[in-house]
C-alpha positions in Angstrom: 15.5 21.8 -17.9 12.3 19.9 -17.4 8.9 21.6 -17.4 7.3 22.0 -13.9 4.1 20.0 -13.7 1.0 20.3 -11.4 1.1 16.8 -10.1 2.8 13.4 -10.4 0.9 10.1 -10.0 3.1 7.5 -8.3 2.1 3.9 -9.3 4.2 0.8 -8.5 3.1 -2.4 -10.3 4.1 -6.0 -10.6 2.4 -8.7 -12.6 -0.9 -6.9 -12.9 -1.0 -6.4 -16.7 -4.7 -7.1 -17.1 -5.8 -4.7 -14.4 -3.2 -2.1 -15.3 -4.6 -2.1 -18.9 -7.9 -1.0 -17.3 -6.7 1.6 -14.8 -3.8 3.3 -16.6 -6.0 5.0 -19.2 -8.1 6.5 -16.3 -5.0 8.1 -14.7 -3.8 9.3 -18.1 -7.1 11.1 -18.9 -7.8 13.1 -15.7 -9.6 16.4 -16.2 -7.4 19.4 -15.3 -7.9 23.1 -16.0 -4.7 24.4 -17.6 -1.3 23.0 -16.6 -0.4 19.3 -16.9 0.6 16.3 -14.9 2.5 13.1 -15.3 1.9 9.4 -14.4 5.0 7.6 -13.2 4.7 3.8 -13.3 7.5 1.7 -11.9 7.3 -1.9 -13.2 8.8 -4.0 -10.3 10.4 -6.7 -12.5 7.1 -8.1 -13.8 7.1 -11.4 -15.6 3.8 -10.9 -17.4 2.7 -8.5 -20.2 3.1 -5.4 -18.1 6.0 -4.0 -20.3 3.7 -4.4 -23.4 0.9 -2.6 -21.6 3.2 0.3 -20.8 4.5 0.4 -24.4 1.0 0.5 -25.8 0.0 3.4 -23.5 3.1 5.5 -24.3 2.4 9.2 -24.4 3.8 12.5 -23.1 2.2 12.1 -19.7 3.5 8.6 -19.0 6.8 7.9 -17.5 7.5 4.2 -17.3 10.5 2.7 -15.4 11.3 -1.0 -15.7 13.2 -2.7 -12.9 15.3 -5.8 -13.7 15.3 -7.0 -10.1 12.2 -7.1 -7.9 12.2 -4.7 -4.9 9.1 -3.9 -2.9 6.3 -1.4 -3.1 8.0 1.2 -0.9 11.3 1.0 -2.8 9.4 1.2 -6.2 7.5 4.3 -5.0 10.8 5.9 -4.0 12.2 5.4 -7.5 9.1 7.1 -8.9 9.2 9.9 -6.4 12.8 10.7 -7.2 11.8 11.2 -10.9 8.8 13.5 -10.1 8.6 16.8 -11.9 5.9 18.4 -9.7 5.5 19.6 -6.1 2.4 17.4 -5.5 2.6 13.6 -5.4 -0.5 11.5 -5.7 0.0 7.9 -4.6 -2.3 5.3 -6.0 -2.2 1.5 -6.7 -2.4 -0.2 -10.0 -5.8 -1.8 -9.1 -7.5 1.5 -8.2 -10.4 3.0 -10.2 -11.1 6.8 -9.8 -13.3 9.4 -11.3 -12.2 11.9 -13.9 -12.0 14.8 -11.3 -9.9 12.7 -8.8 -6.7 14.7 -9.7 -8.5 18.1 -9.4 -9.9 17.3 -6.0 -6.6 16.3 -4.7 -4.8 19.3 -6.1 -7.4 21.7 -4.6 -6.6 20.3 -1.1 -3.0 21.5 -1.3 -3.6 25.1 -2.3 -1.4 27.1 0.1 -1.3 24.1 2.5 2.2 22.5 2.4 1.7 20.3 5.4 -1.6 18.7 4.2 -1.7 14.9 3.6 -4.9 14.4 1.7 -6.6 11.0 1.6 -10.0 9.8 0.3 -12.3 6.8 0.7 -11.0 3.4 -0.4 -13.9 1.1 -1.2 -13.0 -2.5 -1.8 -14.9 -4.2 -4.7 -14.9 -7.8 -5.8 -15.9 -7.2 -9.4 -14.4 -4.8 -12.0 -16.6 -1.7 -12.3 -18.4 -0.9 -15.5 -17.5 2.7 -15.2 -15.6 5.2 -13.1 -16.8 5.9 -9.6 -19.0 9.0 -9.4 -18.4 10.8 -6.1 -21.2 12.5 -4.1 -21.8 13.6 -0.6 -23.2 10.3 0.4 -19.8 8.6 0.4 -18.7 8.5 4.0 -16.4 5.5 4.3 -13.1 6.6 5.7 -10.1 4.4 5.5 -8.6 3.7 8.9 -5.1 4.0 7.5 -4.1 7.8 7.8 -1.6 7.3 4.9 -3.3 4.8 2.6 -0.8 4.5 -0.3 -3.7 3.7 -2.6 -5.3 7.1 -2.2 -3.1 9.9 -0.8 -1.5 13.1 -1.9 1.3 15.1 -0.3 3.9 17.8 -1.1 7.1 16.5 -2.5 9.1 18.6 0.0 7.3 17.0 2.9 8.1 13.6 1.6 11.7 14.5 1.0 12.0 16.0 4.5 10.6 12.7 6.0 13.2 10.7 4.0 10.9 8.8 1.6 9.6 5.3 2.2 11.8 3.1 4.5 13.2 0.4 2.3 13.8 -1.9 5.2 10.1 -2.8 4.6 10.9 -5.3 1.8 7.7 -7.3 2.1 3.9 -6.7 2.3 2.8 -4.5 5.2 3.2 -1.4 7.3 5.6 0.7 5.1 2.8 3.3 4.6 1.9 3.7 8.3 5.6 3.8 9.3 6.0 6.7 6.8 3.0 8.5 8.3 4.7 8.3 11.7 7.6 10.3 10.3 5.3 12.7 8.4 3.3 13.4 11.5 6.5 14.2 13.4 7.1 16.9 10.9 3.7 18.5 11.5 1.7 16.8 8.7 -2.1 17.3 8.9 -4.5 14.7 7.5 -7.4 16.0 5.3 -10.1 13.6 4.2 -11.5 14.2 0.7 -15.0 12.7 0.5 -15.1 13.7 -3.2 -12.0 11.6 -4.1 -13.0 8.0 -3.7 -11.1 5.0 -5.0 -12.7 1.7 -6.0 -10.1 -0.9 -5.0 -10.3 -4.1 -6.9 -9.9 -7.1 -4.6 -11.2 -10.2 -6.4 -12.6 -13.1 -4.4 -9.8 -15.2 -5.9 -7.5 -13.4 -3.4 -9.8 -12.6 -0.5 -11.2 -16.1 -0.3 -7.8 -17.8 -0.9 -6.6 -18.8 2.5 -3.1 -19.9 1.5 -2.5 -16.4 -0.1 -3.9 -14.7 2.9 -1.7 -16.7 5.3 1.4 -15.8 3.4 0.4 -12.2 3.4 -0.2 -12.3 7.2 3.3 -13.8 7.7 4.7 -10.9 5.7 2.7 -8.4 7.7 4.0 -10.0 10.9 7.6 -9.7 9.9 7.2 -6.1 8.7 5.2 -5.4 11.9 8.2 -6.4 14.0 10.4 -3.9 12.0 7.8 -1.2 12.4 7.7 -1.7 16.2 11.5 -1.8 16.5 11.6 1.6 14.7 8.7 3.1 16.7 8.6 1.2 20.1 5.4 2.6 21.4 2.3 1.0 22.8 0.1 2.2 20.0 2.4 0.6 17.4 2.7 -2.6 19.5 -1.1 -2.9 19.6 -1.4 -2.2 15.9 1.2 -4.8 14.8 0.3 -7.4 17.4 3.7 -7.1 19.1 2.2 -7.3 22.6 3.7 -9.8 25.0 0.2 -11.1 26.0 -0.6 -11.9 22.3 2.7 -13.8 22.0 1.9 -15.7 25.2 -1.6 -16.6 24.1 -0.3 -17.8 20.7 2.3 -20.0 22.4 -0.3 -21.4 24.7 -2.8 -22.2 21.9 -0.4 -23.6 19.3 0.3 -27.0 20.9 -3.4 -27.4 21.7 -4.8 -26.5 18.3 -1.7 -27.2 16.1 -2.1 -23.8 14.5 1.5 -23.7 13.0 1.2 -27.2 11.7 -2.2 -26.4 10.1 -0.9 -23.1 8.6 2.0 -25.0 7.0 -0.3 -27.7 5.7 -2.7 -25.2 4.1 0.1 -23.2 2.4 1.4 -26.5 1.1 -2.0 -27.4 -0.5 -4.1 -29.0 2.2 -7.8 -28.2 2.4 -8.7 -25.1 4.3 -11.0 -25.5 7.4 -14.6 -24.5 7.0 -14.9 -22.8 10.4 -14.6 -19.1 10.0 -13.4 -18.8 13.6 -10.6 -21.2 13.0 -9.6 -19.4 9.8 -9.4 -16.2 11.8 -7.3 -17.9 14.5 -4.9 -19.2 11.8 -4.6 -15.8 10.2 -3.8 -14.2 13.5 -1.3 -17.0 14.4 0.4 -16.5 11.0 1.0 -12.8 11.7 1.9 -13.2 15.4 4.3 -16.2 14.9 6.1 -14.6 12.0 6.4 -11.4 14.0 7.9 -13.2 16.9 10.4 -14.9 14.7 11.4 -11.6 13.1 11.5 -9.9 16.5 14.0 -12.5 17.7 16.1 -12.1 14.6 16.3 -8.4 15.0 17.3 -8.8 18.6 20.0 -11.2 17.7 21.3 -8.8 15.1 21.5 -6.0 17.6 23.3 -8.2 20.1 25.8 -9.2 17.4 26.4 -5.6 16.6 
């Protein structure tokens, strides 16, 4: 019989060996008074040096699971959750830097509070930090996502009752907010922890790379269509750009501005436009158009059934 632990870190990773080598030691060396915890890392079929990083970090607290076939973040988290040996799950990403008391702050939030979903600030950074973040009362940035999978803790029973992450979300986008919809339906209450910040590494090589961002927006659009189909409410439609007026505007602008043609060209290697407004227009088109296509595919599947 396995020993019961105080907490389980849940970390999916794929092809992030260099950053994982920096963040994993931080999660393995959290300060905790008595008791112990585990760090469960699911390697989502990485093709880089991630397996070597995990082997080098091997210790009693680390549980490493290697997948031979790529799934997605939600499915990878589910694999880790099913292995957890504690009642408290702390979900973080492989590119997150935290302070040494991060675990303790999250644990304290769950004392005699089984319905609490605890989240903290997520602060995007373009450069790797020289040291761990030091929390203080001046940090007030709240993440808009009520269930940010890069900084959230929750009771295992609540997660199990909600049914874990929905694995229909097999691309980037919305699986965490869809999960929050189900948690909230079970009476979950969000608690914001100002003393548990995360520094989230987002290098400019990604944020300034328009082809990458366009591909991500297409994924977000497709997953947004799934989210709205599962929760067909106005609030979800607004959030995921599934409103009819947005689809109408996109269809109106596309032949005038050649947005789809431009998106395809940029993804294929053409130079990106300098206009910030046109870039924003292209990003919105990528999400809306992909969402429309997925929406129609879902409708066709329902009719066929």
